[in-house]
KEVO-76696 format. One line per 4 residues: number of its first residue (from 1); their letters; for each residue x negated, y, z of N, C-alpha, C. Coordinates in steps of 0.001 Angstrom, whole numbers, plus 500000, padded with zeros to 6 digits. Each point is the difference from the previous one (the first is absolute). Example, Ala and Ser with C-alpha at 12.3 -4.5 7.8 and 13.67 -1.06 7.14 Angstrom:
2
1 = as = 486810 494310 507800 500890 501190 500000 499100 501200 500000 ~ 500350 501050 499280 499180 501190 500060 500770 501090 500730
//
This chain:
242
1 = mavv = 498040 481172 507535 500823 499926 501204 499594 501090 500974 ~ 500945 500748 500536 499677 501098 500884 499447 499515 501325 ~ 499079 500759 500570 499370 499653 501257 500041 501173 500963 ~ 499994 499693 501286 499888 500999 501066 498594 499862 500605
5 = vqvt = 499275 501109 500073 498618 499972 500446 499836 500941 501203 ~ 499427 499457 501086 499663 500819 501140 498478 500111 500072 ~ 499518 501238 499995 498556 500259 500074 499703 500792 501252 ~ 499089 499475 500797 499589 500677 501249 498550 500439 499867
9 = lrgv = 499784 501281 500326 498615 500573 500020 499684 500386 501400 ~ 499154 499268 500658 499667 500223 501387 499121 501231 500139 ~ 500399 500901 500896 499170 501134 500327 499961 501084 498948 ~ 500897 499994 499039 500031 501020 498956 500943 501128 500446
13 = treq = 499499 501224 499982 500770 501143 500467 500956 500494 498938 ~ 500909 500876 500395 500938 500583 499050 499240 500822 498960 ~ 498966 500728 500455 499195 500809 499066 499309 499126 498969 ~ 499464 498882 500439 499352 499088 499087 501014 499407 498998
17 = ydav = 501130 499624 500490 501050 499478 499131 500390 501009 498936 ~ 500182 501263 500401 500393 501052 499049 498921 500178 498931 ~ 498728 499888 500441 498899 500124 499041 500014 498854 498982 ~ 500295 498786 500472 500080 498839 499096 501168 500208 499022
21 = rtha = 501135 500477 500505 501150 500215 499143 499652 501035 498891 ~ 499325 501061 500377 499615 501026 499038 499051 499444 498965 ~ 499013 499218 500443 499016 499442 499079 500610 498999 499063 ~ 500874 499164 500499 500643 498966 499185 501088 500600 499071
25 = gwie = 500571 501116 500422 500990 500678 499195 501286 499253 499761 ~ 500416 499199 501017 501180 499165 499757 501320 500759 500035 ~ 499986 501228 500520 501219 500811 499895 500109 500648 498647 ~ 498891 500585 499510 500009 500635 498702 500181 498985 498868
29 = qppa = 499475 498791 500180 500122 498951 499015 500344 498701 500686 ~ 501288 499763 500232 500439 498790 500703 499430 498744 499322 ~ 499472 499042 500780 499381 498828 499418 500988 499122 499291 ~ 499554 499388 498914 500816 499074 499235 500420 498844 500900
33 = ggis = 501274 499723 500023 500516 498855 500784 500318 500351 501430 ~ 499654 501214 500454 500351 500406 501362 501462 500343 500121 ~ 500678 499531 501028 501416 500268 500204 500244 500967 501132 ~ 499344 499735 501150 500178 500887 501163 498777 499944 500883
37 = httw = 499847 501015 500844 498805 500096 500863 500391 500773 501276 ~ 499681 499431 501144 500258 500631 501290 498748 499913 500887 ~ 499671 501039 500736 498794 500024 500850 500389 500474 501397 ~ 499403 499388 501030 500155 500472 501383 498794 499553 500813
41 = wvgn = 499902 500547 501215 498879 499673 500892 500506 499362 501296 ~ 499228 499041 500468 500175 499459 501329 498657 500145 500687 ~ 499931 500913 500945 498715 500323 500614 499064 500605 498972 ~ 498819 499373 499818 499017 500514 499025 500064 499257 498666
45 = dchn = 500974 499095 499853 500027 499155 498801 501043 500489 499018 ~ 499622 500039 498713 500866 500439 498936 500679 498771 499365 ~ 501335 500018 500000 500795 498876 499454 500737 500476 498750 ~ 500038 499147 498995 500669 500306 498724 500840 498824 499573
49 = ldaw = 501247 500271 499583 500882 498966 499505 500428 500387 498592 ~ 499675 499140 499034 500276 500296 498594 500875 498892 499407 ~ 500709 500354 498940 500680 499032 499115 499395 500146 498621 ~ 499680 498866 499380 499356 499999 498672 500751 499064 499093
53 = esea = 499968 500265 498698 500663 499147 499034 499374 498619 499954 ~ 498723 499897 500345 499303 498720 499976 498734 500053 500818 ~ 499471 498877 500373 498725 499938 500681 498884 500534 499109 ~ 500106 499719 498686 498956 500503 499073 499970 501509 499964
57 = afsa = 501171 500658 500074 500043 501454 499961 499334 500568 501245 ~ 500239 499396 501159 499347 500468 501224 498499 499803 499915 ~ 499576 498841 499517 498574 499677 499911 499304 500989 499074 ~ 500637 500368 498882 499376 500925 499038 499853 501367 500654
61 = fgen = 501016 500424 500758 499906 501300 500678 498885 499983 501029 ~ 499909 498923 500774 498959 499918 501027 498618 500018 499401 ~ 499809 499325 498874 498663 499924 499388 499629 501278 499284 ~ 500930 500590 499273 499670 501121 499131 500165 501371 500626
65 = rlgp = 500826 500094 501068 500264 501339 500563 499821 500077 501512 ~ 500619 499085 500753 499881 500074 501444 498581 499759 500495 ~ 499381 498891 499517 498640 499662 500403 499005 501113 499729 ~ 499956 500533 498761 499085 501099 499717 500292 501240 500812
69 = alaa = 501279 500266 500275 500349 501183 500817 499515 499858 501426 ~ 500140 498816 500567 499489 499741 501377 498490 500214 500047 ~ 499326 499472 498979 498534 500142 499968 499584 501459 499833 ~ 500726 500716 499151 499663 501409 499744 500162 500841 501246
73 = vgia = 500959 499667 500841 500264 500780 501220 499085 499540 501159 ~ 499365 498839 499789 499054 499515 501014 500621 499097 501044 ~ 501114 499359 499640 500670 499081 500924 499483 498588 499715 ~ 499347 499389 500978 499399 498685 499834 500919 498921 500595
77 = tepe = 501089 500391 500661 500915 499039 500590 500617 499107 498936 ~ 499957 498711 500220 500591 499051 499047 501503 499962 500224 ~ 500819 500268 498972 501426 499964 500186 500500 498598 500380 ~ 500920 499936 500932 500638 498736 500378 501324 499935 499237
81 = vemh = 500124 498963 499132 501125 499911 499070 500846 498768 500332 ~ 501289 500234 500121 500975 498935 500207 501060 500114 498891 ~ 500257 498926 499257 500894 500088 498859 501089 498966 500086 ~ 501209 500398 499567 501136 499072 499993 500798 500209 498723
85 = tahe = 500627 498921 499536 500910 500112 498852 501248 500744 500445 ~ 500388 500989 499236 501174 500819 500367 501287 499288 499616 ~ 500933 499975 500909 501335 499502 499662 500813 501092 499325 ~ 499782 501268 500442 500723 501134 499432 499230 501286 500278
89 = vftp = 500003 500895 499041 499439 501348 500158 501052 500976 499496 ~ 500398 500920 500862 501044 500973 499672 499403 501380 500180 ~ 500026 500820 498949 499456 501371 500041 501088 500975 499533 ~ 500866 500409 500926 501122 500877 499628 499569 501434 499648
93 = ragi = 498819 500419 500481 499552 501357 499716 498527 500065 499760 ~ 499615 500789 499007 498572 500207 499699 499557 501331 500558 ~ 498814 500070 500559 499501 501250 500519 498899 499784 501026 ~ 499521 501098 500603 498958 499965 500963 500427 500707 501286
97 = iapt = 499838 499346 501119 500234 500626 501277 498724 499897 500811 ~ 499242 501117 500030 498707 499996 500669 499569 501434 500237 ~ 499488 500329 501190 499591 501373 500274 498739 500427 499263 ~ 499255 499032 499473 498718 500318 499363 500021 499709 498517
101 = atpt = 501178 499816 499410 500075 499721 498561 501086 500846 499391 ~ 499656 500680 498925 500965 500808 499274 500553 499219 498849 ~ 501332 499820 499913 500578 499256 498886 499633 500636 498683 ~ 499701 499173 499006 499678 500486 498670 500853 499267 498977
105 = lgav = 499994 500475 498757 500816 499375 498984 499651 498521 499815 ~ 498725 499703 500224 499592 498612 499858 500630 499078 500985 ~ 500544 500590 501126 500646 499176 501025 501476 499857 499730 ~ 500552 500700 499047 501405 499923 499683 500217 498723 499174
109 = dnvt = 501108 499274 500267 500198 498779 499273 500258 500329 498528 ~ 499521 499123 499128 499987 500270 498561 501415 500126 499413 ~ 500971 499255 500553 501369 500088 499512 500517 501453 500197 ~ 499668 500603 501144 500446 501336 500256 499432 500970 498955
113 = virs = 498733 499824 499623 499355 500848 499020 500722 499838 498648 ~ 500221 498779 499570 500609 499739 498708 501451 500467 499992 ~ 500698 499731 501081 501426 500415 500059 500102 501523 499881 ~ 499070 500714 500629 500027 501458 499921 499793 500487 498564
117 = gyea = 499245 499247 499209 499795 500361 498617 501280 499910 499167 ~ 500761 498944 500223 501277 499836 499292 500969 501110 500401 ~ 499991 500327 501293 500900 501053 500466 499634 501351 499386 ~ 498667 500248 499914 499558 501275 499372 500350 500055 498517
121 = farg = 499832 498887 499282 500331 499931 498597 501496 500241 499789 ~ 500816 499439 500874 501452 500147 499888 500439 501459 500127 ~ 499264 500781 500788 500381 501422 500149 499215 500884 499060 ~ 499244 499407 499082 499289 500768 498985 498706 500606 500460
125 = dvet = 499461 499502 501106 498733 500553 500566 498830 499185 499514 ~ 499606 500199 498767 498914 499220 499400 498669 500354 500676 ~ 499813 501206 500449 498735 500383 500630 499760 499136 501239 ~ 501029 499762 500806 499849 499142 501170 499672 498595 499590
129 = vlgl = 500648 499503 498958 499716 498658 499516 498522 499845 499627 ~ 499505 500946 499212 498593 499957 499550 499054 500100 501167 ~ 500406 500674 501057 499160 500133 501178 499812 498698 500782 ~ 500825 498982 499704 499856 498715 500642 499001 499097 499314
133 = fdpa = 499447 500475 498880 499157 499149 499165 498516 500208 500291 ~ 499253 498915 499942 498527 500043 500052 499481 500702 498726 ~ 498913 500755 500119 499476 500709 498813 499731 499057 498825 ~ 499766 498726 500266 499694 499038 498913 501126 499055 499749
137 = itwy = 501256 500359 500336 501107 499114 499805 500101 499530 498530 ~ 500341 498728 499839 500325 499443 498677 501473 499713 499942 ~ 500667 500574 499031 501455 499865 499848 500296 499295 498663 ~ 500807 498949 500078 500304 499274 498790 501498 499771 499833
141 = tpds = 500525 500479 498869 501344 499720 499529 499883 499169 498729 ~ 500842 498991 499813 499836 499135 498820 499805 500781 498707 ~ 498948 499650 499266 499645 500800 498832 500876 499700 498803 ~ 500978 499071 500185 500975 499773 498934 501114 501027 500025
145 = vafg = 500000 500865 501035 500898 501139 500031 499259 501181 499391 ~ 500714 500872 499298 499388 501056 499212 498976 500839 500781 ~ 500315 500352 501245 499089 500845 500755 499240 499206 501070 ~ 499989 498678 499811 499316 499131 500985 498507 499952 499775
149 = gsyl = 499334 499203 500847 498565 499857 499941 499361 500282 501338 ~ 498687 500194 500011 499277 500243 501240 499716 501490 500154 ~ 500121 500493 501209 499703 501404 500320 499115 500036 501200 ~ 498974 500860 499982 499013 500033 501051 500037 501309 500776
153 = gpag = 499950 499879 501347 499957 501187 500825 501355 500701 500123 ~ 500153 500832 501024 501262 500749 500150 500331 500844 498803 ~ 499004 500589 499351 500258 500830 498832 500541 499152 498869 ~ 499442 498811 499793 500482 499094 498983 501418 499566 500248
157 = vggf = 500302 499668 501281 501351 499593 500324 500959 501185 499837 ~ 499519 501199 500310 500799 501206 499774 500368 500135 498535 ~ 499057 499627 499141 500297 500006 498551 501085 499017 499642 ~ 499961 498827 500630 501072 499012 499800 501345 500574 500431
161 = fskl = 500032 500617 501179 501258 500571 500471 500518 501093 499064 ~ 499082 500738 499380 500426 501089 499098 500716 499477 498767 ~ 499815 498726 499687 500634 499412 498821 501428 499517 500272 ~ 500338 499902 501293 501342 499455 500345 501118 500836 499469
165 = peny = 499976 501358 500145 501107 500778 499483 500183 499881 498476 ~ 498914 499660 499315 500101 499836 498559 500797 498736 499623 ~ 500038 499046 500936 500606 498715 499713 501310 499745 500757 ~ 500166 500713 501091 501175 499764 500822 500754 501304 500251
169 = aelh = 501312 499950 499736 500855 501141 500381 500291 499944 501503 ~ 499945 498774 500545 500252 499796 501423 499292 498712 500405 ~ 499230 500073 501072 499260 498812 500463 500034 499925 501511 ~ 500438 498870 500519 499975 499724 501430 499200 498742 500235
173 = vvpt = 498972 500089 500836 499213 498844 500364 500453 499611 501408 ~ 500757 498917 500092 500710 499658 501256 499402 498766 500638 ~ 499185 500144 501035 499454 498792 500684 501063 499364 500862 ~ 500031 498679 500006 500948 499249 500791 499357 499131 501073
177 = afid = 498683 499738 499836 499305 499212 501003 498512 500271 499924 ~ 499343 500048 501177 498559 500208 500098 499400 498737 500656 ~ 499007 499388 499330 499396 498791 500523 498583 500337 500407 ~ 499689 499901 501274 498715 500410 500567 499071 498809 500057
181 = rgdt = 498878 500122 499292 498940 498991 500076 498666 500668 500309 ~ 500028 500847 501045 498760 500657 500408 499608 501102 499050 ~ 498903 499787 499255 499512 500977 499063 500787 499994 498657 ~ 500952 499085 499886 500860 499914 498835 501438 500169 500395
185 = vavl = 500733 500842 499263 501431 500204 500250 500708 499765 498699 ~ 500951 499064 499987 500845 499769 498828 501367 500652 500245 ~ 500495 500665 498982 501279 500680 500103 500947 499487 498942 ~ 501175 499540 500429 501049 499535 499108 501021 501115 499867
189 = grhq = 500525 500194 498773 501004 501061 499846 500531 500008 498613 ~ 500589 501159 499622 500649 500129 498687 499690 501360 499403 ~ 499708 499976 498705 499985 501234 499192 501409 500289 499501 ~ 500525 501113 500355 501355 500339 499574 500038 501401 499395
193 = grsa = 500885 500198 499048 500116 501332 499413 500493 499971 498573 ~ 499524 501006 499238 500437 500185 498611 498785 500490 499213 ~ 499769 499373 498859 498831 500356 499188 500279 501289 499227 ~ 498957 500537 499376 500157 501225 499229 500864 499769 498795
197 = tgve = 500202 498738 499608 500885 499678 498878 501460 499822 500438 ~ 500220 500144 501313 501380 499900 500531 500443 498643 500423 ~ 499080 499011 500074 500344 498656 500381 499818 499823 501515 ~ 501010 499518 500659 499884 499747 501448 499335 498656 500234
201 = fdip = 499257 499874 501099 499288 498765 500293 499972 499763 501501 ~ 499848 498747 500383 499862 499568 501381 499141 498723 499961 ~ 498669 500187 500221 499032 498928 499741 499202 499715 501286 ~ 499983 498758 500472 499216 499671 501189 498486 500198 499780
205 = fvhv = 499292 500307 501069 498529 500089 499886 499346 499376 501221 ~ 498719 499664 499831 499091 499640 501098 498790 500899 499869 ~ 499704 500735 501037 498803 500866 500071 499039 499390 500991 ~ 498747 499900 499631 498968 499443 500883 498944 501088 500255
209 = wtls = 499824 500379 501255 499049 501001 500429 498895 499391 500834 ~ 498787 500515 499860 498945 499708 500944 499538 501307 500631 ~ 499587 499934 501269 499628 501208 500710 498697 499787 500750 ~ 499302 501109 500259 498799 500016 500819 499946 501323 500746
213 = ngka = 499786 499929 501304 499948 501221 500812 501247 500889 499836 ~ 501154 499334 499855 501238 500786 499906 500250 500648 498670 ~ 499199 499653 498966 500173 500569 498661 500261 498889 498996 ~ 500883 500214 499048 500279 499021 498956 498838 499937 499031
217 = ttft = 499472 498812 499768 498859 499810 499104 500383 499357 498651 ~ 501045 499201 499989 500489 499457 498708 501530 499922 500034 ~ 500551 500080 498819 501457 499825 499814 500232 499228 498709 ~ 500832 498953 500064 500355 499241 498830 501503 499751 500082
221 = ehfd = 500712 500276 498879 501418 499779 500012 500409 498959 498963 ~ 501069 499261 500331 500509 498949 499138 501525 500239 499857 ~ 500453 499951 498737 501442 500113 499743 500256 499471 498579 ~ 501271 499898 499623 500371 499473 498706 499728 501096 498955
225 = tvkm = 498907 499911 499306 499619 501045 499053 500885 499978 498749 ~ 500563 498847 499676 500893 499958 498853 501238 500839 500242 ~ 500591 499838 501192 501181 500755 500360 499668 501484 500112 ~ 498800 500333 500549 499655 501404 500136 499775 500650 498651
229 = naal = 499319 499286 499122 499759 500554 498623 501331 500166 499277 ~ 500930 499092 500210 501294 500105 499347 500725 501280 500482 ~ 499892 500259 501308 500612 501204 500552 499319 501254 499474 ~ 498666 499920 499772 499267 501157 499495 500142 500161 498474
233 = gvvq = 500660 499044 499347 500173 500093 498548 498815 499542 499222 ~ 499138 499195 500635 498795 499510 499319 500325 498637 499404 ~ 499798 499844 498690 500234 498740 499334 498729 499213 499966 ~ 499999 498814 500664 498824 499169 500024 500006 499040 498835
237 = qavs = 498871 499846 499330 499901 499093 498878 499918 498572 500479 ~ 500697 499144 499269 500005 498569 500353 498594 499433 499736 ~ 499586 499050 500810 498726 499356 499831 500102 498913 498941 ~ 499142 500012 499011 500037 499015 498928 499307 498745 500479
241 = ha = 500592 498840 499693 499385 498699 500350 499486 499262 498750 ~ 499926 500743 498885 499546 499374 498756 498548 499681 500073
//
């Protein structure tokens, strides 16, 4: 259940706050379960209002990142925490508005990152697509398809992409919905086109992405492999129950 958390740090300056932010790295690597964060000052006191997916997510951030960052910067002030169950959290825009923080890719919402990849693929810009991937990305296409299996790293995924023209005379990967779950983005859509054997197809898919620091770390796709293999002209052997 989402919660709204107000944290007050008495006597903490703007410079100290910026040092804590840098040490904790919450802009470069947004905390798991964090939804929104706002900071302001009243006199000498630093006030923060956050929305979190759960109380547990906030507690984990406080224990593992905020607490150590406060200690590292030398702030001994005990945070005053007030927490409420959220009735609604609305985040129409992702980004950073602060004179002392430079927006980075890690601060961009993950749906925007993934959406840009589909747009780049649609215009044939594979280089941009590969640039969205973590160096250790794991890519999986069902291995019951002729060119399926696991591919590692941008170079490996590039090898997967290089096999597409051998199998498809025309291929459109058309997303119809993006489902945002923080570090996981699910994409619903359709594979449409014509195989190298001349068979037209229109097959629904579900793509599941995970991201870290604004880079895709895993990709897994699900679709009807029987229909795809039929379009590709691959004859699958029946399973014997003898």
